[in-house]
TIKOL-974492 format. One line per 5 residues: their letters; for each residue x, y negated, z negated of C-alpha. Coordinates in pm, 1 decimal. Each point is the difference from the previous one (the first is absolute). Example, Ala and Ser with C-alpha at 12.3 -4.5 7.8 and 13.67 -1.06 7.14 Angstrom:
// residues 2
AS> 1230.0 450.0 -780.0 ~ 137.0 -344.0 66.0
This chain:
// residues 433
XXXXX> 0.0 0.0 0.0 ~ 138.5 -338.4 99.1 ~ -14.0 -322.6 -204.4 ~ -298.1 -125.5 201.6 ~ -210.7 311.9 -48.9
XXXXX> -331.1 -108.4 -159.2 ~ -72.5 128.8 -348.3 ~ -314.3 209.1 -14.3 ~ -195.3 -1.6 -324.7 ~ -42.5 349.4 -139.1
XXXXX> -353.5 99.0 -99.6 ~ -62.7 14.0 -372.7 ~ -230.0 217.5 -204.5 ~ -230.9 -298.3 -56.0 ~ -303.6 -32.0 232.9
XXXXX> -30.4 -299.8 229.3 ~ -233.9 -245.8 -166.7 ~ -323.2 -64.3 186.9 ~ -47.7 -365.7 90.2 ~ -297.8 -167.2 -160.3
XXXXX> -107.0 -357.5 -77.8 ~ 112.6 -134.2 -333.9 ~ -274.4 -63.4 -256.5 ~ -142.6 -351.2 -16.7 ~ 19.3 -196.0 -324.9
XXXXX> -254.6 -277.7 56.8 ~ -297.9 -95.6 -211.9 ~ -341.3 116.2 117.0 ~ -262.9 -237.6 136.0 ~ -368.8 85.9 36.5
XXXXX> -187.1 -139.2 301.1 ~ -366.1 90.6 -2.7 ~ -344.6 -59.1 135.6 ~ -281.0 180.4 -176.4 ~ 80.0 368.5 -19.7
XXXXX> 296.5 -31.9 239.2 ~ 314.6 -25.7 -211.6 ~ 335.3 -32.6 178.2 ~ 305.8 22.6 -223.5 ~ 322.3 -155.6 127.4
XXXXX> 341.5 69.0 -150.6 ~ 156.7 234.3 -256.3 ~ -113.4 359.2 65.5 ~ -278.5 -94.2 243.8 ~ 38.2 101.9 365.4
XXXXX> 159.3 -260.0 227.4 ~ -306.5 -184.8 126.2 ~ -76.4 -109.6 356.3 ~ -149.6 -333.1 84.0 ~ -79.4 -195.3 313.7
XXXXX> -146.4 -333.7 106.9 ~ -284.0 -99.9 228.7 ~ 56.5 -231.4 296.7 ~ -362.0 -108.5 33.4 ~ -133.9 -344.9 -86.1
XXXXX> -117.0 55.0 -358.1 ~ -283.9 -245.6 61.2 ~ -139.4 270.1 231.2 ~ -118.1 228.5 -279.0 ~ -131.2 277.9 224.3
XXXXX> 317.1 33.4 210.4 ~ 218.2 -12.7 -310.3 ~ -203.0 263.0 -186.4 ~ 14.5 230.9 302.3 ~ 378.0 -32.0 25.5
XXXXX> 45.9 51.9 -373.8 ~ -204.2 318.9 29.8 ~ 215.3 121.5 292.6 ~ 320.8 -68.5 -193.8 ~ -133.3 172.5 -311.8
XXXXX> -108.3 308.3 192.3 ~ 345.7 13.7 162.8 ~ 157.6 23.5 -346.5 ~ 49.1 -356.4 -124.6 ~ -59.4 -2.5 -375.4
XXXXX> 9.4 -379.3 -30.9 ~ -103.1 -245.4 272.2 ~ 100.4 -366.2 8.0 ~ -213.9 -266.7 161.3 ~ 86.1 -362.5 78.9
XXXXX> -178.7 -254.8 -219.6 ~ 105.6 -330.1 150.9 ~ -312.8 -216.4 30.8 ~ -319.3 -69.9 -194.2 ~ -188.0 188.7 274.2
XXXXX> 219.0 307.8 -52.4 ~ -30.1 -18.7 -379.6 ~ -378.0 -27.9 26.9 ~ -19.4 323.1 203.1 ~ 217.2 216.8 -226.9
XXXXX> -289.4 110.0 -226.9 ~ -202.9 99.5 306.5 ~ 292.0 200.8 141.0 ~ 22.9 180.7 -334.0 ~ -374.6 58.8 -0.8
XXXXX> 3.3 149.1 351.3 ~ 287.6 231.6 -89.4 ~ -181.1 118.5 -312.3 ~ -309.8 75.0 205.8 ~ 213.7 208.1 237.8
XXXXX> 150.5 193.2 -291.7 ~ 346.6 -154.6 48.7 ~ 137.2 -80.0 -345.0 ~ 349.0 -106.2 111.2 ~ 119.7 -299.1 -208.4
XXXXX> 32.6 -329.8 187.5 ~ 302.0 -226.2 -45.3 ~ -35.7 -372.9 66.8 ~ 293.0 -152.4 187.1 ~ 38.2 -363.0 -112.4
XXXXX> 229.5 -276.0 127.2 ~ 0.0 -377.5 -61.2 ~ -359.7 -34.5 -126.8 ~ -51.3 317.6 -204.4 ~ -30.0 -197.0 -324.3
XXXXX> -299.3 -189.7 137.7 ~ -168.9 298.1 164.2 ~ 22.8 219.0 -310.0 ~ -137.5 -282.6 -213.8 ~ -278.0 -117.4 233.5
XXXXX> -117.9 347.3 105.7 ~ -24.3 214.4 -314.7 ~ -201.4 267.4 186.2 ~ 299.4 41.4 234.0 ~ 237.5 20.7 -297.4
XXXXX> -211.8 275.1 -154.1 ~ -55.0 200.3 321.3 ~ 373.7 31.2 59.1 ~ 194.2 264.7 -191.0 ~ 340.9 -168.1 20.4
XXXXX> 146.6 -334.0 107.9 ~ 311.6 -51.0 208.3 ~ 185.3 -319.5 -96.1 ~ 296.4 -140.4 194.9 ~ 211.5 -219.0 -235.3
XXXXX> 140.3 -187.3 299.4 ~ -346.5 -111.7 110.1 ~ -178.2 -96.8 -323.1 ~ 112.9 -362.8 -0.4 ~ 302.2 -227.4 -33.1
XXXXX> 149.2 -197.1 -282.9 ~ -222.1 -53.4 -303.8 ~ -295.0 161.8 178.7 ~ 174.0 336.1 31.8 ~ -33.7 124.1 -356.8
XXXXX> -346.1 -151.6 -40.0 ~ -140.8 166.1 312.8 ~ 178.5 328.0 -71.2 ~ -147.8 -17.3 -349.1 ~ -350.8 -46.1 138.3
XXXXX> 33.8 321.8 198.8 ~ 137.0 190.6 -298.7 ~ -280.2 -143.6 -213.7 ~ -254.7 144.7 245.7 ~ 176.5 338.8 -7.6
XXXXX> -5.6 2.7 -380.8 ~ -364.1 -111.4 -14.8 ~ -120.1 274.3 234.4 ~ 257.4 255.9 -117.7 ~ 155.7 42.2 345.4
XXXXX> 359.7 109.0 69.6 ~ 212.7 -211.1 232.8 ~ 274.1 57.7 250.8 ~ 255.8 -275.2 -12.1 ~ 129.3 22.0 353.1
XXXXX> 308.5 -198.3 93.8 ~ 67.8 -28.8 372.2 ~ 325.1 -72.6 184.3 ~ -185.3 -237.9 234.9 ~ -177.0 -201.3 -269.5
XXXXX> 251.8 -4.8 -283.0 ~ -26.0 -263.9 -274.0 ~ 220.7 -270.1 154.8 ~ 63.7 -179.8 -330.0 ~ 134.2 319.3 -155.7
XXXXX> 208.1 75.1 308.1 ~ 147.0 -352.7 2.6 ~ 88.4 28.5 -369.2 ~ 173.5 334.7 52.8 ~ 184.7 -134.5 304.4
XXXXX> 119.5 -297.3 -207.9 ~ 118.3 232.2 -278.8 ~ 174.2 219.4 255.5 ~ 191.7 -295.4 148.3 ~ 163.2 -57.4 -339.1
XXXXX> 128.4 355.4 -31.4 ~ 373.3 56.7 29.7 ~ -83.9 270.9 253.4 ~ -341.1 -81.9 149.8 ~ -231.0 282.4 97.1
XXXXX> -98.5 66.0 356.8 ~ -318.5 -187.0 99.6 ~ -185.1 328.4 40.8 ~ 93.3 102.3 -354.5 ~ -142.5 -326.9 -130.3
XXXXX> -322.2 78.0 187.5 ~ -11.2 342.3 -165.4 ~ 37.5 -163.3 -340.8 ~ -273.8 -250.8 80.1 ~ -242.8 277.0 97.5
XXXXX> 65.7 210.3 -309.2 ~ 6.3 -296.1 -239.6 ~ -321.9 -145.6 142.9 ~ -185.6 330.0 -44.5 ~ 121.0 76.0 -353.7
XXXXX> -25.2 -358.9 -127.2 ~ -357.2 -22.9 133.7 ~ -91.4 329.7 -165.9 ~ 137.4 -119.0 -334.6 ~ -188.0 -326.2 37.6
XXXXX> -319.4 196.5 65.1 ~ 61.3 203.8 -316.5 ~ 50.0 -319.9 -200.2 ~ -344.9 -107.4 124.9 ~ -171.8 310.2 -132.0
XXXXX> 50.6 273.2 259.5 ~ 134.1 337.5 -105.3 ~ 299.1 148.3 179.3 ~ -223.4 297.2 84.8 ~ -210.1 -235.9 212.7
XXXXX> 286.2 -123.0 218.8 ~ 143.0 142.2 322.6 ~ 297.7 -167.1 168.3 ~ 112.4 -12.9 360.9 ~ 282.7 -171.8 188.1
XXXXX> -76.0 25.4 371.1 ~ 271.4 -41.5 265.6 ~ 16.9 109.0 363.3 ~ 331.2 190.7 5.6 ~ 44.3 352.7 -134.1
XXXXX> 340.9 -65.3 -157.0 ~ -120.7 -322.0 -162.0 ~ -301.6 180.2 -145.1 ~ 218.4 273.2 -147.6 ~ 237.4 -254.6 -156.8
XXXXX> -278.0 -210.2 -152.6 ~ -205.7 288.5 -140.3 ~ 297.6 177.7 -152.6 ~ 71.6 -315.3 -196.8 ~ -366.8 -61.6 -79.0
XXXXX> -35.9 354.1 -137.7 ~ 320.8 -41.7 -203.1 ~ -122.0 -316.5 -170.8 ~ -360.7 86.9 -82.2 ~ -248.6 281.3 -50.9
XXXXX> -303.6 -159.8 164.0 ~ -176.0 215.2 259.6 ~ 138.7 -75.2 347.1 ~ -172.4 -33.3 336.2 ~ 221.2 89.5 298.7
XXXXX> -23.0 -109.0 359.2 ~ 182.6 -179.4 276.9 ~ -176.1 -316.9 103.0 ~ -31.7 -57.2 375.1 ~ 143.8 346.5 63.6
XXXXX> -98.6 -18.8 367.7 ~ -193.8 200.5 253.6 ~ -21.2 369.0 79.4 ~ 316.0 204.9 -27.3 ~ 215.7 -285.7 -127.6
XXXXX> -229.8 -86.9 -287.7 ~ -53.2 364.7 -87.1 ~ 371.0 83.6 -3.6 ~ 103.8 -314.4 -189.7 ~ -262.9 54.3 -269.5
XXXXX> 80.0 369.3 -31.4 ~ 374.8 -59.6 -25.7 ~ -34.1 -254.8 -280.6 ~ -283.5 157.4 -197.0 ~ 141.2 352.8 12.4
XXXXX> 331.5 -103.6 -156.1 ~ -166.1 -195.6 -280.6 ~ -263.8 262.6 -74.4 ~ 269.0 268.7 -14.3 ~ 175.2 -212.5 -261.2
XXXXX> -316.6 -18.7 -210.2 ~ -73.9 -360.6 97.7 ~ -352.4 -90.3 107.9 ~ -348.1 74.7 -129.7 ~ -222.2 -109.8 288.0
XXXXX> 83.4 -53.7 367.1 ~ -130.5 -170.9 309.9 ~ 130.7 47.6 353.9 ~ -56.8 -337.6 167.7 ~ -34.9 90.3 367.2
XXXXX> -100.4 -242.7 273.2 ~ -268.9 199.0 185.0 ~ 51.6 70.2 368.0 ~ -282.1 -143.4 216.4 ~ -301.5 223.5 -60.7
XXXXX> 174.2 198.2 -275.7 ~ -196.9 74.1 -315.8 ~ 97.9 -188.2 -314.1 ~ 8.4 336.9 -175.0 ~ 332.1 89.9 163.9
XXXXX> 190.2 -171.2 -281.6 ~ -177.2 224.6 -250.0 ~ 86.4 310.7 202.5 ~ 369.2 -96.4 0.0 ~ -1.7 -67.5 -376.2
XXXXX> -156.7 341.5 -64.1 ~ 260.9 167.2 221.9 ~ 287.4 -169.1 -186.8 ~ -120.6 124.6 -337.9 ~ -76.0 346.4 133.7
XXXXX> 339.2 30.9 171.2 ~ 172.4 -82.4 -331.5 ~ -211.2 257.4 -180.9 ~ -148.3 -269.7 -223.7 ~ -358.4 66.7 107.0
XXXXX> -202.2 216.9 239.3 ~ -287.5 -142.4 203.9 ~ -54.7 231.3 295.5 ~ 131.2 345.0 94.8 ~ 336.5 -33.1 173.1
XXXXX> 66.3 139.9 346.3 ~ 356.5 104.7 82.7 ~ 67.3 2.3 374.6 ~ 324.6 29.0 193.4 ~ 104.9 -287.0 231.1
XXXXX> 29.5 226.7 302.7 ~ 295.4 84.5 223.2 ~ 80.7 184.2 323.6 ~ -150.4 314.6 -150.5 ~ -340.4 -169.5 -29.9
XXXXX> -64.3 -141.9 344.4 ~ -378.9 18.8 -31.4 ~ -200.3 -233.0 -223.8 ~ -198.6 283.5 -163.0 ~ 153.8 -35.4 -346.9
XXXXX> -22.4 -380.7 16.0 ~ -368.3 13.7 85.4 ~ -71.0 256.1 -271.6 ~ 197.6 -193.3 -262.1 ~ -193.0 -316.8 85.9
XXXXX> -334.7 179.8 -10.9 ~ 74.7 155.9 -337.7 ~ 129.9 -327.4 -146.3 ~ -306.6 -193.1 123.4 ~ -227.9 276.1 -128.7
XXXXX> 155.8 -4.0 -348.1 ~ -6.5 -381.0 -29.1 ~ -358.9 -26.4 118.5 ~ -122.4 270.4 -234.9 ~ 174.6 -144.7 -307.8
XXXXX> -287.4 -242.2 -62.9 ~ -215.5 307.7 -72.5 ~ 268.4 229.6 -136.9 ~ 118.9 -232.7 -282.0 ~ -309.5 81.7 -199.0
XXXXX> -63.1 347.1 136.2 ~ 349.3 152.9 -13.0 ~ 209.3 -141.5 -290.7 ~ 371.6 31.9 71.0 ~ -33.0 38.7 378.0
XXXXX> 207.0 -315.6 52.0 ~ 310.5 202.4 -97.2 ~ -54.7 255.1 279.5 ~ 294.5 49.8 239.1 ~ -67.0 106.1 359.0
XXXXX> 268.6 79.7 261.3 ~ -54.3 -12.2 375.6 ~ 325.8 104.1 166.9 ~ 96.8 21.8 364.5 ~ 235.4 295.2 43.0
XXXXX> 174.1 296.6 -162.0 ~ 313.0 -186.8 -118.2 ~ -149.4 -164.5 -309.6 ~ -364.0 91.7 48.8 ~ -31.4 312.0 -216.0
XXXXX> 224.8 -140.6 -274.5 ~ -183.6 -333.3 -30.6 ~ -335.1 178.4 17.1 ~ 100.6 224.0 -290.7 ~ 94.3 -305.1 -209.3
XXXXX> -343.2 -158.5 56.1 ~ -325.3 110.4 -162.8 ~ -128.1 85.6 345.2 ~ 189.9 -21.6 327.3 ~ 8.1 104.1 361.1
XXXXX> 296.1 50.6 232.3 ~ -99.8 -59.7 360.1 ~ 188.7 158.9 289.8 ~ 272.4 -212.5 153.0 ~ 112.1 8.8 364.0
XXXXX> 70.2 358.4 108.7 ~ -123.9 151.2 -327.3 ~ -270.6 260.2 -34.4 ~ -346.8 -164.9 22.1 ~ -73.4 70.2 -365.0
XXXXX> -39.0 -224.3 -306.6 ~ 62.7 161.4 -339.1 ~ -192.9 -153.1 -291.0 ~ 148.3 -8.5 -350.9 ~ -202.3 -46.3 -318.6
XXXXX> 173.8 -46.8 -336.2 ~ 328.5 115.8 148.9 ~ -133.7 318.1 159.6 ~ -74.5 70.7 365.8 ~ -368.7 90.7 10.9
XXXXX> -92.4 1.6 369.5 ~ 101.5 -94.1 351.7 ~ -214.1 -221.7 223.6 ~ -9.6 27.7 379.0 ~ -197.2 -147.2 284.9
XXXXX> -156.5 -335.8 83.3 ~ -171.3 -71.0 -333.0 ~ 299.4 -6.3 -234.1 ~ -69.8 -358.5 -113.7 ~ -363.2 65.0 -94.1
XXXXX> 84.7 331.8 -163.6 ~ 281.0 -147.6 -208.1 ~ -218.4 -290.9 -109.4 ~ -260.9 251.7 -118.4 ~ 271.0 191.8 -188.9
XXXXX> 111.4 -322.8 -172.7 ~ -357.3 -81.9 -100.0 ~ -55.7 351.8 -131.5 ~ 324.4 -18.5 -201.1 ~ -104.0 -333.1 -154.3
XXXXX> -341.6 134.8 -97.6 ~ 149.7 316.2 -148.2 ~ 282.6 -170.5 -192.3 ~ -139.6 -338.9 -101.3 ~ -370.4 75.8 1.8
XXXXX> 63.9 245.3 -281.3 ~ 95.1 -294.7 -224.5 ~ -338.8 -160.2 58.3 ~ -183.1 325.8 -63.3 ~ 188.7 60.5 -325.0
XXX> -76.7 -352.5 -117.5 ~ -367.4 47.7 79.5 ~ -13.2 305.1 -225.6
């Protein structure tokens, strides 16, 4: 062996530790409406929230979109409350949702005039389950603390939690100027970006402590520091989590459209969640023309499910395809099964408890097909190019049958449905007895 030969670590008798997210250490906040109680923080599941893009003054359109977001999996839905007309409609939006059986808590998003709206429209203040306050937009100079205090006073009066949400694009300029001035006097001044980080974190924590001095409990406060870059978000939230134990809301602001927004949000949120940072998340996607608003909820669910933090729908494992899979048979079947499982989940959540953890494999050839199918709860290995026109089906790790012919897709779908009824329907039957 020469001097440049790489050293290879020798295996030890200790097992390789399985990766898993670190435990969170935040306080727990309760957001509720009637019988719907959503806990955020501590040992509660990481919660998903979203925001409508309708004009809140249009109560019907807003209620419909809130319902769509809730059915897609959003456990908290934020609505803009920016005008007297919007504030006046909030109780009617809540009323319509209650009539439809949608108990999802509503969060009021306030900027600039929230102190007036919460004071002048008490029915709006009561119909909301949580208020979002941006310290950079509550007022300037002497008005800042007064107007912030009016919003906290409303939250205390109606016993509503708040999210104090600092934003990179609307940071408290007086605080930033003060920190910049302090930084200029340092022997070794910080980078401008580092001063911005400090301003974000300080604004959030100082505002939370001010709210507590006005009568709010720490268990009623959620903090967020929104930025638009993944690395900036990671830097800010690591420091925020180090300095406080308030529940934290994660999300990139202005993440972008389509693939870019999805990837940027996933990259940032996954790292923080793995480190035990973050109690509720939103994926802020700019919808493509004609795209449903619910796509941001779908992405948020997928992030949490991929990390093993939660399960929402049965997962479908499918190979990407290669020269061995020149037909689109396995792609079509994988898509059909995935669509089938997602569509049926609205019914299955109540009918088949635990079905969201189901793992299905739809594989395209003999290389990894049988192996992946054995690892899934139920799987099928379709024939690749030049292989025998046969598709073995595996259930709970055992090959149970082989499908042939033109109706493989329909037959496999029926097998999946039968497996779900047999395995998860038994839970319902046992509960009934």
